C-alpha positions in Angstrom: -17.6 52.0 147.2 -18.9 50.8 144.0 -21.4 52.0 141.6 -22.6 51.1 138.1 -22.1 53.3 135.2 -23.6 52.5 131.8 -21.9 48.7 130.7 -19.2 49.6 133.3 -18.3 48.8 136.8 -16.5 51.2 138.6 -15.0 50.7 142.5 -13.0 53.0 144.5 -9.7 51.6 145.7 -8.6 52.2 149.1 -5.9 55.2 149.5 -3.1 55.1 151.6 -2.2 57.6 153.9 -1.0 61.2 152.4 -2.1 60.1 149.1 -4.3 62.7 147.3 -7.2 62.3 144.7 -9.2 59.1 144.0 -8.3 55.6 142.7 -10.7 54.1 140.4 -11.1 50.6 139.0 -13.3 50.6 135.9 -14.5 47.4 135.1 -16.7 46.0 132.1 -19.8 44.6 132.7 -18.8 41.2 131.7 -16.1 40.9 133.7 -18.7 42.5 136.6 -20.9 39.0 135.6 -18.1 36.7 135.8 -16.7 38.0 138.8 -20.5 37.4 140.1 -20.3 33.8 139.3 -16.8 32.9 139.8 -17.2 34.6 143.7 -15.7 37.6 145.1 -12.1 36.0 144.6 -11.7 37.6 141.4 -12.5 40.8 142.1 -10.3 40.8 145.2 -7.9 39.7 142.6 -8.1 42.5 140.0 -8.1 45.1 142.6 -4.9 44.0 144.1 -3.3 43.6 140.5 -4.4 46.7 140.0 -2.9 48.2 143.6 0.3 46.3 142.8 0.4 48.2 139.0 -0.2 51.3 140.5 2.9 51.0 142.8 4.9 49.9 140.0 4.3 52.5 138.2 5.0 55.1 141.3 8.2 53.4 142.0 9.4 53.6 138.0 8.3 57.4 138.3 10.6 57.7 141.3 13.3 55.9 139.9 13.4 58.1 136.7 12.6 61.5 138.9 15.6 60.4 140.9 18.0 59.2 138.3 17.5 61.6 135.6 20.7 63.6 134.8 21.0 66.8 132.5 20.2 67.2 129.1 23.8 67.7 128.2 24.9 64.0 129.5 21.8 62.5 129.0 22.5 58.3 129.4 21.8 56.3 126.3 19.2 53.5 126.6 20.8 49.9 126.5 18.6 48.6 123.8 18.8 52.0 121.9 19.3 51.9 118.4 23.0 53.4 118.6 23.9 50.9 121.0 23.0 48.3 119.3 24.7 49.2 116.1 27.6 49.5 118.6 27.5 46.2 120.3 27.2 45.0 116.9 30.4 46.6 115.8 32.2 45.5 119.0 31.1 41.7 118.4 32.7 42.2 114.9 35.9 43.6 116.3 36.1 40.4 118.8 35.5 37.8 115.7 38.2 39.6 113.6 40.5 39.3 116.5 39.7 35.8 117.1 40.2 35.0 113.4 43.6 37.3 113.0 45.4 36.7 116.2 45.5 32.8 116.3 47.1 33.2 112.4 49.7 36.1 113.5 50.8 34.0 116.6 51.4 30.8 114.5 52.7 32.3 111.4 54.7 35.0 113.5 53.5 37.8 111.5 55.2 40.7 113.1 53.0 44.1 113.0 56.2 46.2 112.4 57.3 44.6 109.1 56.4 46.5 106.3 54.4 43.7 104.3 50.9 42.8 103.8 50.3 40.8 106.9 52.3 42.9 109.2 50.2 46.1 108.3 46.7 44.4 108.8 47.9 43.1 111.8 49.3 46.6 113.3 46.4 48.4 112.0 44.0 46.1 113.2 45.3 46.4 116.8 45.3 50.3 116.5 41.6 50.3 115.5 40.7 47.9 118.0 42.4 49.7 120.9 40.6 53.0 119.9 37.2 51.5 119.6 37.3 49.6 123.4 38.5 52.6 125.0 35.4 54.5 123.4 33.6 51.6 124.7 34.8 51.7 128.2 33.7 55.6 128.3 30.0 54.2 126.8 29.7 52.1 130.0 29.5 54.9 132.1 27.0 56.2 130.0 24.5 53.8 129.2 21.6 53.0 131.3 21.4 49.7 132.9 18.5 47.9 134.7 18.4 47.4 138.3 15.3 45.2 139.6 13.7 45.1 136.5 13.9 49.5 136.6 15.4 51.5 134.2 17.9 53.6 136.0 19.9 56.6 134.0 21.9 58.3 137.0 25.6 58.3 136.3 26.4 57.3 139.8 24.4 54.1 139.8 25.8 53.2 136.4 29.4 53.5 137.5 28.4 51.2 140.4 26.9 48.6 138.1 29.6 48.9 135.8 32.4 48.5 138.6 30.4 45.4 140.0 30.5 43.9 136.2 32.9 44.6 133.4 35.0 47.8 134.4 38.1 45.9 136.0 37.8 43.2 133.2 37.6 46.4 130.2 39.9 48.4 132.0 42.8 45.6 132.3 42.3 44.6 128.3 42.9 48.2 127.5 46.0 48.7 129.8 47.1 45.5 128.0 46.5 47.1 124.5 48.5 50.3 125.5 51.1 48.0 127.4 51.6 46.2 124.0 51.6 49.3 121.2 54.1 51.2 123.8 56.5 47.7 123.7 55.8 47.3 120.2 57.5 50.6 119.4 60.8 49.7 121.0 62.9 47.5 118.4 64.9 45.5 121.2 61.6 44.2 122.8 59.8 43.2 119.6 61.6 39.8 119.4 60.2 38.7 123.3 58.2 35.7 123.1 56.2 36.6 126.1 54.7 39.6 123.9 52.8 37.3 121.4 51.3 35.2 124.5 49.8 38.8 125.8 48.4 39.8 122.4 46.3 36.2 122.8 44.9 37.5 126.0 42.6 40.0 123.8 40.9 36.7 122.9 39.0 37.4 126.4 36.7 39.3 124.8 35.1 36.6 123.0 33.3 36.5 127.0 31.5 39.8 125.7 29.7 38.6 123.1 26.9 37.0 124.9 25.6 40.6 125.9 24.8 41.4 122.0 23.4 38.1 121.8 20.9 38.6 125.1 19.9 41.6 123.8 19.1 40.0 120.3 17.1 37.6 122.1 15.2 39.9 124.3 14.1 41.9 121.3 13.0 38.7 119.7 11.1 37.4 122.2 8.3 40.0 121.9 6.3 38.8 118.3 9.5 36.6 117.0 10.7 33.7 118.1 12.0 32.1 115.6 14.9 34.8 116.0 16.1 33.4 119.1 16.5 29.6 117.2 18.5 31.7 114.8 20.8 33.0 117.3 21.1 30.1 119.2 22.0 28.1 116.2 24.3 30.8 114.7 26.2 31.0 118.0 27.0 27.5 118.1 28.3 27.4 114.2 30.3 30.4 115.4 31.6 28.7 118.2 32.7 25.4 116.2 34.3 27.3 113.4 36.4 29.7 116.4 37.5 26.8 117.7 38.2 24.4 114.3 40.2 27.9 113.8 42.2 27.9 117.0 43.0 24.6 116.9 44.1 24.4 113.3 46.5 27.5 113.9 47.7 25.6 117.2 48.4 22.4 115.1 50.5 24.6 113.1 52.6 26.5 115.3 53.1 23.3 117.3 54.7 21.9 114.0 56.5 25.0 113.4 57.8 24.8 116.8 59.1 21.0 116.4 60.8 21.7 113.3 62.7 24.6 114.4 63.9 22.6 117.3 65.5 20.2 114.9 63.0 17.4 114.9 60.8 15.9 111.6 57.5 17.6 112.2 54.0 16.9 110.2 55.0 20.1 108.2 58.0 18.2 106.7 56.5 14.7 106.2 53.5 16.8 103.9 56.5 18.9 102.5 54.4 22.2 103.7 57.9 24.0 104.6 58.2 25.9 101.5 54.6 26.5 100.3 52.4 29.6 100.4 50.6 30.6 103.9 47.5 29.6 102.9 48.4 26.1 101.7 49.9 25.6 104.9 46.3 26.3 106.6 44.8 23.9 104.4 47.1 21.4 105.3 46.7 21.9 108.9 43.1 22.1 109.1 43.2 18.8 107.0 45.0 17.1 109.7 42.8 18.7 112.4 39.6 17.6 110.9 40.3 14.4 109.2 40.2 11.5 111.5 43.6 9.7 111.8 44.5 6.8 109.6 45.6 3.7 111.4 
């Protein structure tokens, strides 16, 4: 049914079986004039759009009711301020590991030795382990989006986490705990394969896409320049990290060749007895500068 009320046009939407109340579509007079000129197809499209919006709201209401938990263990919103700050700390932790671990492996920094480098590596390892254990727990208490709807039920969150990052996060946490236990045994500290296991922590670089995705989602509403800034920043960080890892790998290779009794580039530039930062600059120069003919 349809009726005119002032400058508005009111139409009643068809109800489904079992629904109570009335569903009205209020439309301004200018919209009515436009629909009269354009034909009934425009009005039908508006009615269908309103019905689809109503069904979407009903679906979200049912999801919110069925997935709401108790107030004592309410799930966090994935885009809440606390979660964003937490993810920023996680990204900073990953970047710190990406800078520190290659240096510790190339220059053979032992975290058990009471030196500035050893204390820094050991403290970073402990803080990183505790942080990612807490992040693992938060993964079960952070809402997720399923088919465009926010779900806060803990069972659905756990199922979604199991299908995404749970095995990856749990494996790296168990690796961190195992390395801490092995480092506490003096007879096992000298094993070289333990250093390779420490390098596996760099796999957490894969999780940095999560934070950049959240920032881009917020930037998509009104501030598109942030998307460009984030993309440029990610590219620059990736280039610097790749150059840093290659620099440390080049020094590790020269050191391994020198320990094997052969002449390496470290001996060619007389850098075997200079401070570590000077060795890093020499190694970086060999990586960045093109080889001379």
